[in-house]
Structures are given as structure tokens and as C-alpha cells.
C-alpha positions in Angstrom: -13.8 77.1 -19.4 -16.7 76.2 -17.1 -18.6 74.9 -20.2 -15.6 72.6 -21.0 -15.4 71.4 -17.4 -19.2 70.7 -17.4 -18.8 68.7 -20.6 -16.0 66.6 -19.2 -17.9 66.0 -16.0 -21.0 64.8 -18.0 -18.8 62.4 -20.0 -17.3 60.9 -16.8 -20.8 60.5 -15.4 -22.0 58.8 -18.6 -19.0 56.4 -18.6 -19.7 55.5 -14.9 -23.4 54.8 -15.7 -22.3 52.6 -18.6 -19.9 50.6 -16.4 -22.5 50.3 -13.7 -25.0 48.9 -16.2 -22.4 46.4 -17.5 -21.7 45.2 -14.0 -25.4 44.8 -13.3 -25.6 42.6 -16.5 -22.6 40.5 -15.6 -23.5 39.8 -12.0 -26.6 37.8 -12.7 -24.7 35.8 -15.2 -21.9 35.1 -12.7 -24.4 34.2 -10.0 -26.2 32.0 -12.5 -22.9 30.3 -13.4 -22.1 29.9 -9.7 -25.4 28.2 -9.0 -25.0 26.0 -12.0 -21.5 25.0 -11.0 -22.7 24.2 -7.5 -25.5 22.1 -8.9 -23.1 20.3 -11.2 -20.7 19.6 -8.2 -23.6 17.9 -6.4 -24.2 15.5 -9.2 -22.4 12.2 -8.9 -19.6 11.9 -11.5 -19.6 9.0 -13.9 -16.8 6.5 -13.0 -14.2 5.8 -15.7 -14.7 2.1 -15.6 -12.6 1.6 -18.8 -9.5 3.2 -17.3 -10.0 1.3 -14.0 -10.3 -2.1 -15.7 -7.3 -1.5 -17.9 -4.9 -0.4 -15.2 -6.1 -3.0 -12.7 -5.5 -5.6 -15.4 -2.0 -4.4 -16.1 -1.0 -4.4 -12.4 -2.4 -7.9 -11.9 -1.0 -9.4 -15.1 2.5 -8.6 -13.9 1.8 -10.2 -10.5 4.2 -13.0 -9.3 1.1 -15.1 -9.0 1.3 -15.3 -12.8 3.7 -18.3 -13.5 5.4 -16.1 -16.1 6.8 -13.8 -13.4 6.9 -16.0 -10.3 10.7 -16.2 -10.5 10.9 -12.4 -10.0 9.2 -12.7 -6.5 10.9 -11.1 -3.5 11.3 -13.0 -0.3 8.1 -11.7 1.2 6.2 -12.4 -2.0 7.4 -16.0 -2.0 6.2 -16.3 1.6 2.8 -14.9 0.7 2.6 -17.5 -2.1 3.6 -20.2 0.4 1.0 -19.0 2.9 -1.9 -19.6 0.5 -0.5 -22.9 -0.8 0.2 -24.2 2.8 -3.3 -23.3 3.9 -4.7 -25.5 1.1 -2.6 -28.3 2.6 -4.4 -27.8 5.9 -1.9 -25.5 7.7 -3.1 -22.6 9.9 -1.9 -19.0 9.7 0.3 -17.8 12.6 0.4 -21.3 14.2 2.2 -23.1 11.4 3.8 -20.3 9.4 4.8 -16.8 10.5 3.0 -13.8 9.1 2.6 -10.1 9.9 -0.4 -9.6 7.7 -4.0 -9.8 8.9 -6.2 -12.9 9.1 -8.4 -11.7 6.2 -5.3 -11.4 4.0 -4.4 -15.1 4.6 -8.0 -16.0 3.8 -7.5 -14.2 0.5 -4.2 -16.0 -0.1 -6.0 -19.3 0.6 -8.8 -18.5 -1.8 -6.2 -17.5 -4.4 -4.6 -20.9 -4.3 -7.8 -23.1 -4.3 -7.5 -23.8 -8.1 -5.7 -22.6 -11.2 -2.5 -22.7 -9.1 -2.0 -19.2 -7.8 -3.6 -17.4 -10.7 -6.8 -16.7 -8.7 -4.6 -14.7 -6.3 -3.9 -12.3 -9.2 -7.6 -12.1 -10.0 -8.4 -11.2 -6.4 -5.7 -8.5 -6.6 -7.4 -7.2 -9.8 -10.7 -6.8 -7.9 -9.0 -5.1 -5.0 -7.2 -2.5 -7.3 -10.4 -2.0 -9.3 -12.5 -1.2 -6.2 -9.7 1.0 -4.8 -9.6 3.0 -8.0 -13.3 3.6 -7.8 -13.1 5.0 -4.3 -10.0 7.0 -5.1 -11.8 8.7 -8.0 -14.8 9.5 -5.9 -12.6 10.9 -3.1 -10.6 13.2 -5.4 -13.9 14.4 -7.0 -15.4 15.0 -3.6 -12.4 16.9 -2.4 -11.8 19.1 -5.5 -15.1 19.0 -7.4 -13.1 18.3 -10.6 -13.9 15.1 -12.5 -11.2 15.5 -15.1 -8.5 15.9 -12.4 -9.7 12.8 -10.6 -9.7 10.9 -13.8 -6.2 12.0 -14.8 -4.7 11.1 -11.4 -5.9 7.4 -11.6 -3.1 6.2 -14.0 -0.5 7.8 -11.7 -1.9 5.9 -8.8 -1.7 2.6 -10.6 1.8 3.4 -11.9 3.0 3.9 -8.3 1.3 0.7 -7.2 2.8 -1.3 -10.1 6.3 0.0 -9.6 6.6 0.2 -5.9 4.8 -3.1 -5.4 6.1 -4.8 -8.5 4.8 -8.3 -8.6 2.0 -7.5 -6.2 0.4 -9.7 -3.6 1.4 -7.4 -0.7 -1.1 -6.9 2.0 -0.6 -3.1 1.6 -2.2 -3.5 -1.9 -5.2 -5.6 -0.7 -5.9 -3.0 2.0 -6.3 -0.2 -0.5 -10.0 -0.6 -1.1 -10.7 0.0 2.6 -8.3 2.9 2.9 -9.8 4.6 -0.2 -13.3 4.0 0.9 -12.5 5.7 4.2 -11.0 8.7 2.5 -14.1 9.0 0.3 -16.3 8.8 3.4 -14.4 11.5 5.2 -14.6 13.8 2.1 -18.3 13.2 2.0 -18.6 14.0 5.7 -16.8 17.4 5.4 -19.1 18.2 2.5 -22.2 17.3 4.7 -23.1 14.3 2.6 -23.1 11.8 5.5 -24.1 12.1 9.2 -22.4 11.2 12.4 -24.0 7.7 12.5 -21.9 6.9 9.4 -18.9 6.6 11.6 -20.2 3.2 12.7 -19.6 2.0 9.2 -16.2 3.7 9.2 -15.2 1.7 12.3 -16.4 -1.5 10.7 -14.3 -0.8 7.5 -11.3 0.0 9.8 -11.7 -3.4 11.4 -11.6 -5.1 8.0 -8.6 -3.0 7.0 -6.8 -4.1 10.2 -7.7 -7.8 9.4 -5.9 -7.3 6.0 -2.9 -5.2 6.9 -2.4 -4.3 10.6 0.6 -2.0 10.1 -0.9 0.2 7.4 -4.3 0.4 9.0 -2.9 1.3 12.5 -0.9 4.2 10.9 -3.8 5.4 8.7 -6.6 5.2 11.2 -4.4 6.5 14.0 -3.7 9.6 12.0 -7.4 9.9 11.1 -8.2 10.0 14.8 -5.5 12.6 15.5 -6.4 14.9 12.6 -10.2 14.6 13.1 -9.7 15.4 16.8 -7.9 18.6 15.9 -10.5 19.3 13.3 -13.3 19.1 15.8 -11.4 21.2 18.4 -10.8 23.9 15.7 -14.5 24.0 14.9 -15.5 23.9 18.6 -17.5 20.7 18.5 -15.4 18.3 20.6 -18.5 16.6 22.0 -19.6 15.7 18.4 -16.2 14.3 17.7 -16.3 12.2 20.9 -19.7 10.8 19.7 -18.1 9.9 16.3 -15.2 8.2 18.1 -17.6 6.0 20.1 -19.6 5.2 17.0 -16.3 4.1 15.3 -15.4 1.9 18.2 -18.9 0.3 18.0 -18.4 -0.4 14.3 -14.9 -1.8 14.9 -16.1 -4.1 17.7 -19.0 -5.5 15.6 -16.6 -6.7 13.0 -13.3 -7.4 14.8 -14.5 -9.6 17.6 -16.6 -12.1 15.5 -13.7 -12.4 13.0 -11.0 -12.5 15.7 -12.8 -15.3 17.4 -11.5 -17.6 14.6 -8.0 -17.2 15.9 -9.2 -18.0 19.4 -11.0 -21.1 18.1 -7.7 -22.2 16.4 -5.7 -21.4 19.5 -3.5 -18.9 17.7 -4.9 -15.6 19.1 -1.9 -14.7 21.3 0.6 -15.8 18.6 -1.4 -13.8 15.9 -1.2 -10.6 18.0 2.5 -11.1 18.6 3.2 -11.6 14.9 1.0 -8.8 13.4 2.6 -6.3 15.8 6.1 -7.5 14.8 6.7 -4.3 12.7 6.2 -2.1 15.8 8.2 -4.5 18.1 11.2 -4.4 15.7 11.1 -0.6 15.4 14.4 0.8 16.3 16.1 -2.6 16.8 18.0 -2.2 13.5 18.2 1.0 11.6 18.3 0.5 7.9 21.9 0.4 6.5 23.3 3.3 4.5 22.8 1.8 1.0 19.1 1.0 1.8 18.6 4.5 3.2 20.1 6.0 0.1 17.8 4.0 -2.2 14.8 4.8 -0.1 15.7 8.5 -0.1 16.3 8.4 -3.8 12.9 6.8 -4.4 11.2 9.3 -2.1 12.6 12.2 -4.1 12.6 10.5 -7.5 8.9 9.4 -7.3 7.9 13.0 -6.4 6.9 12.2 -2.9 9.0 15.1 -1.5 7.6 17.5 -4.2 4.1 16.4 -3.4 4.7 17.0 0.3 6.1 20.5 -0.2 3.7 21.6 -2.9 0.7 20.1 -1.2 1.4 21.8 2.1 2.0 25.2 0.6 -0.9 25.3 -1.8 -4.0 27.3 -0.9 -7.0 25.1 -0.3 -10.6 25.5 0.6 -11.7 25.2 4.2 -13.0 21.6 3.8 -9.8 20.4 2.2 -7.5 21.6 5.0 -7.9 18.5 7.2 -6.8 16.3 4.2 -3.8 18.4 3.5 -2.5 18.0 7.1 -3.5 14.4 7.1 -1.5 13.7 3.9 1.6 15.5 5.2 1.5 13.8 8.6 1.1 10.4 6.9 4.1 10.8 4.6 6.3 12.1 7.3 5.2 9.4 9.8 5.8 6.5 7.4 9.1 8.0 6.2 10.4 8.1 9.8 9.0 4.6 10.6 10.7 3.1 7.5 14.1 4.6 8.5 13.9 2.7 11.8 12.4 -0.5 10.5 14.5 -3.4 9.4 14.8 -3.2 5.6 12.6 -5.6 3.6 12.4 -4.0 0.2 11.2 -1.0 -1.8 7.6 -2.1 -1.2 7.9 -0.6 2.3 6.9 2.7 0.6 3.6 1.3 -0.6 1.6 2.5 2.4 2.6 6.1 1.5 0.6 6.0 -1.7 -2.8 7.1 -0.3 -1.2 10.1 1.5 0.8 11.0 -1.6 -2.4 10.9 -3.8 -4.1 13.4 -1.4 -1.2 15.9 -1.7 -0.9 15.4 -5.5 -4.6 16.2 -5.9 -4.2 19.4 -3.8 -1.1 20.4 -5.7 -2.5 19.9 -9.2 -5.9 21.4 -8.2 -4.2 24.7 -7.6 -3.8 25.5 -11.4 -6.3 23.0 -12.8 -9.5 24.2 -14.3 -12.2 22.5 -16.3 -15.1 24.0 -18.2 -17.2 23.8 -21.3 -15.1 26.1 -23.4 -11.7 25.2 -24.8 -10.2 28.5 -23.5 -11.0 27.3 -19.9 -9.3 24.0 -20.4 -5.9 25.4 -21.3 -4.2 24.2 -18.2 -1.1 22.0 -18.0 -1.7 18.3 -17.9 -1.0 16.7 -14.5 1.4 14.4 -16.3 3.4 17.4 -17.4 3.3 18.9 -14.0 4.3 15.6 -12.3 7.2 14.6 -14.6 8.5 18.1 -15.5 7.9 19.4 -12.0 10.2 16.5 -10.7 12.8 17.0 -13.5 11.7 13.6 -15.1 13.1 11.8 -12.0 10.0 9.7 -11.8 10.8 8.1 -15.1 14.2 7.0 -13.8 12.8 5.9 -10.4 10.0 3.8 -12.0 12.5 2.2 -14.5 14.8 1.3 -11.6 11.9 -0.3 -9.6 10.8 -2.4 -12.6 14.4 -3.3 -13.8 15.8 -4.2 -10.3 14.0 -7.6 -9.9 14.8 -8.5 -13.6 18.5 -7.6 -13.2 18.7 -9.4 -9.9 17.1 -12.6 -11.2 18.7 -13.0 -14.6 22.1 -11.2 -14.2 23.1 -11.1 -10.6 21.5 -14.3 -9.3 21.3 -16.5 -12.4 23.8 -19.1 -11.1 22.2 -19.1 -7.7 18.7 -19.8 -9.2 20.1 -22.6 -11.4 21.7 -24.3 -8.3 18.5 -23.8 -6.3 16.7 -25.7 -9.1 19.2 -28.6 -8.8 18.6 -28.8 -5.0 14.9 -28.6 -5.5 14.9 -31.5 -8.0 16.9 -33.7 -5.7 14.6 -33.1 -2.7 11.5 -33.7 -4.8 12.8 -37.0 -6.0 14.4 -38.3 -2.8 11.8 -37.4 -0.2 8.2 -38.3 0.5 5.4 -35.9 0.2 4.8 -35.7 4.0 8.5 -35.0 4.7 9.3 -31.5 5.9 12.3 -29.4 5.0 13.9 -26.1 5.9 15.5 -23.6 3.5 18.1 -21.5 5.2 17.9 -19.2 2.2 17.1 -15.7 1.1 13.8 -16.7 -0.3 11.0 -19.2 0.5 10.7 -20.5 -3.1 12.1 -23.9 -2.3 9.1 -25.1 -0.4 6.7 -24.8 -3.3 9.2 -25.9 -5.9 9.7 -29.1 -3.9 6.2 -29.5 -2.8 7.3 -29.8 0.8 6.1 -27.9 3.9 8.5 -26.0 6.2 9.5 -27.5 9.5 9.5 -24.1 11.2 7.1 -21.2 11.2 9.7 -18.6 10.1 10.2 -19.6 6.5 13.4 -17.7 5.8 16.1 -16.3 8.1 16.2 -13.1 6.0 12.8 -12.0 7.4 11.6 -11.6 11.0 14.9 -12.5 12.7 15.6 -9.1 14.0 14.3 -9.9 17.5 16.0 -12.3 19.9 12.6 -13.9 20.6 12.3 -15.0 16.9 15.9 -16.2 16.8 15.2 -18.5 19.8 11.9 -19.6 18.3 13.4 -20.6 15.0 16.3 -22.5 16.7 13.9 -24.3 19.1 11.5 -25.3 16.3 14.3 -26.8 14.1 15.7 -28.7 17.1 12.2 -30.1 18.0 11.0 -30.9 14.5 14.3 -32.0 12.8 13.3 -31.6 9.1 14.3 -34.4 6.6 16.5 -31.9 4.7 18.1 -28.6 5.5 19.2 -26.4 2.6 21.8 -23.8 3.4 22.6 -20.8 1.2 26.3 -19.9 1.9 25.5 -16.2 1.6 23.1 -16.4 4.6 25.0 -16.6 7.9 23.9 -19.5 10.2 22.8 -19.0 13.8 25.0 -20.7 16.3 22.3 -23.0 17.5 21.4 -24.0 13.9 25.1 -24.9 13.3 25.0 -27.2 16.3 21.8 -28.9 15.1 23.2 -29.6 11.7 26.6 -30.9 13.0 24.8 -33.2 15.5 22.0 -34.6 13.5 22.7 -34.2 9.7 25.0 -35.5 7.0 26.0 -33.5 4.0 24.8 -34.6 0.6 27.3 -34.3 -2.3 25.7 -32.1 -4.9 27.4 -30.2 -7.7 26.6 -26.8 -6.2 28.9 -24.1 -5.0 26.5 -21.8 -3.3 24.2 -24.3 -1.6 24.8 -27.1 0.9 22.2 -29.8 1.4 22.0 -31.7 4.6 20.0 -34.9 5.2 18.8 -36.2 8.6 21.0 -39.1 9.8 
């Protein structure tokens, strides 16, 4: 019996030695693979220029700057087109037309209308989206270390931009290169690729972003400051964070003050500050109505923003990715809350959420995403499958709705209105001089360019920016002082009391065969 026991013990010892030897052989291979993976992660990934060029072209081709799609423009898009055209006629932003975008955005709009009509505007948007895609790819690669994941997320980014910002030309699209560069910089910082002095450049880029889209940049960089302060407190290096804050302020000042001096020179600095902060001044003055809230909520869920928020926040992440997870979650929640209490302008109000959504999508998909040299290691679900199936294919419906809405509105719901608008436009163009000014009390600013006549008031349409009493008084006073040659009134847009008095006292009605528009000429 003892002999049998000794034999069993010898077999166990032999098996243990064999297992130990196997582990000793495997460990160097794993260590070698780990070192090799680390070395590969340090190498810069090749940028998929083909994908970026293709998607940037698609997004810009369907821009309302393209004459084929100009008729699909929203109210704000028509005002952005007018801004560029008016500046080529010698008008000055903020002083002669109302705008909440930054000064650099209006410079871009002016450049986009210098020749080829407004087609150059679409070309500039193409460049903005192309550059934004480069920095987004680099950011996701820096955060996850996975090139294929970063590459697969790019089409999703462009689809969100195309659908939410259908027709393009929004300031929140042109600010994306600066936002994505900043994300990439922060990812490089947490990976020890850049030093503290680099925050001078971050501040300078932040100033450029503010000069393009003040609203988006204030939210974005405000949250950067908040999250990075917590980040430094958690790592017990608050003094270092304070130094970075001062460096950012220096960079911001070096860019903002020289560029901002232009508005001082033109005498529009005070007006510009008032207009670019309109979004914050109007906050809470008029909560979005129930149908708008339902549409916004439906898009928030349908496009997968809610799923990205939940999955991104519950997914396990590496230490260096934690600041981005909290940053993405705070960004989405902040913008959702702000949009609820902002006067409704359109679905494009969700555009500023896209950078934050992309952060959380990258974290969510990175959880089960692997890439390697062997086919076995690549057997992970495509992010497209995760995105669409994970959201019960609701993104397909949401994106179809966003693209179909302007088409249905233009050709089915507002076809008669557009036809009558063309009749009014033709009459004004034929009966007025080029230096005559008009005012379109309409739901769009399209009449100005179609007639070739400038607006007599800075607020181009009563459907935007009239949520404050200050702006209502401003519009009434300007119409009273300038008395445009023609005033076009869309019956669906209620008139202000003061405007009614101005029309009844100074204008006569022109008999046109239109049921939805009234045309008044100065007596």
C-alpha cells in the first residue's frame, strides 16, 4: 500500500514539474508579446486618408451651399448664407446683421462667398471635417491603443454630423477641428506624450474655437477645466494643474486679444459680446415646447446617445481613460439640460454633443474589441453591429427621419409657400433698385439673397433671436428708423405690435396673387 502511495506521490510531483516548466516557457513569450504590444502602441498609426476624404466629401456635397440643396436650408442656414453674402457687399458682422457665431466663423462665411457663389463655403466645410476626422482618429487611437477601432468609428462620426447637421454650414461643425485637436492633446498628455508647456497651445486653440462657435467652446473648455481640476486633485498635484491653467490663459490671451481687436476697430465689440452670449442670456426664458422635447428625446435615444452614456459610464476603463469617461458623461448631460431650456431652433442643436458621444462610444466598443495578427483574435463583433443592434436599429429610423424631414417640409408641406415666396421675390427684384433695402417677416432669410437686397434690420428673421425683450425692442426700433422699401409678411408668423403700427402708418399693400404672403411698399 505504501508503495502504491509513493508511486502516486511521484506522479503528482512529476506533473507539477511539467506544469512549472510550461509556465516558465509561456511567461517569456507573454512578456515578449507585452513588450512588443507596448512598442507597437507607441508607434504612430497611419491615418486612413481615403476614408476621411470620402466621408468629408459626402458631408460637404449635401451642403446647402450647393445650389442643388439650397432650398432645403433651415432658417439658421439661410442666415449663415446671408452673412457671407452680405459681407461681400461690405456689411460688418454683428453691426449690420445679428449673429451668435464667432468672428472667425463669419470670416469663413465671407471667404466662402468670394467666388463660385457659395460653393467655396462647402469646400471650407470639407476641409474642416477632414481635419476634424484626422484628430478624432488620433484621439481614439491614443485613448484605446486600437487603430482598427479608431478607423471603424470614423464613418459613425460622419454619419452623425451629416444627419444631425443636414445641409451643414453650422458653426458647431466648423469648430470640430479645434475640439478634436484638444481631445487628442489631452489624450497625449495623460499618456505622457506632451509636457505642461503644451497647455499654452491648448489655450490658443481654445481661443480659436471660441472665435468660431462661442457656445460649444464655452461648454467644452469649461468642462475640460472642471474635469482636469478633479483629475489633478485626485492625483495630488494641484499646483501642477494651476500652472497648466495659467499656461492656458496665456495661450488664450495671445490669440483672443489680437483677433478681438478687429471688433473694437469696427466699433462692434460690445454688440458682438452681447450677441455671441445670446444663447446663455435666453436660457430659461422659454422652455422648448412638448413636441420639440419629444423629438429631441426621441433623437437622443434613437441615435444611441443614451446607450452610449450608460454603456460608456459602466464600462471598465484603464486609469488614463477615466478622465475622458467622466468628461464625456458630463458633456452629454450638460448639453441635454441646456437644450431643454433653450428656445428651440432645430435638430442641429444636438450637434455639440457629438464629440462627447464619440468618447463614450469608443469606451463602450473598446470593452469587447480586440485586434491582433491572428484571425482568431479578430473574432469580435463589428462596432456597426454593436451600435445598430445594441440600439434595436433605432439609429436607422432616427437618421432617416433627420434626412427626410427637410425634404418632406420643402416639397410636401411647404411647396405652396415656396412657390408664393418665389412670386414675391421676383416682384421685388424687378420693381426695386439694387441699393433698396427690404425686410422679410418670414420663417426664413431666403428672400434677401433671392432678391439680391440687403436687410433693413440686423435680426434677419423674427423666428430667431426674438426670445428676449431687448431684441424685440431692437428689431422694432430698427424697422422704424430705417423704413425698408418693401416689407414681406408671412401670415403664419405673428407680427409684433410695434411692427403692425409701422406698417399701417407708412406702407401700402401691393396686390399680388398670394394667399400666404402680404407685400407692403413704402408710401
